[in-house]
C-alpha positions, 0 to 999 in steps of 0.5 A: 242132890245138890247141883254142882253148879250151886256149890260153884256158885257158893264159891263164887259168892264167897270170893265176891263177898271177900272182895267187898268185905275185906276193904270195907273192914280195913278201910271203910272211908277209902272204900266208900269214897271210891264208891261215891259216898260222901259220909261214911260210918265206919262202924256201920261199914265194919258191921256190913263187912262182918255180915259179908265175912260170915255169909261169904265164909259159910258159903265156902265152908259149907259148899260140900254140905248136904241137901238140908244145909243147902236149904238153910243157907239159901234161906239166909242168902235170900232173907239177907239178899232181899233185905240188902236190896230193900235198904239199898233201894230205900237208901238211894231213894232218899239220897235223890238217886245216890251214887252210881256205885250204890246202884251197881251194889244194889244190882249185885244183890238182885242177881244173888237174890234171884240166883238163890231163889232159883235154886232154893225153888229147885231144891224144894222139888 
């Protein structure tokens, strides 16, 4: 049985991903300079946006799926959020702390990582 709250979190995840992915894809320089980045690579930014589109849209499309599909989606979300936390953390450390919004984005990924971990363990039982 998939908890209704997990299904709701998948929709929330879709909304959060789209809030970041759309402007990051359409106007990466504008968005990232708002966040405090001084150097922006539009190709890499759009690649990140594409990952956010893929994971976020699948969260929405798969919100009514069965238990096995949720296990697979949670595994993907755990791998993605853990990798993002490591990547952002290393980047901020190498940048001498980096922009404040970098820490905010990392905190969002940390929260989602632990949320997905909680539900993945819960579904394992």
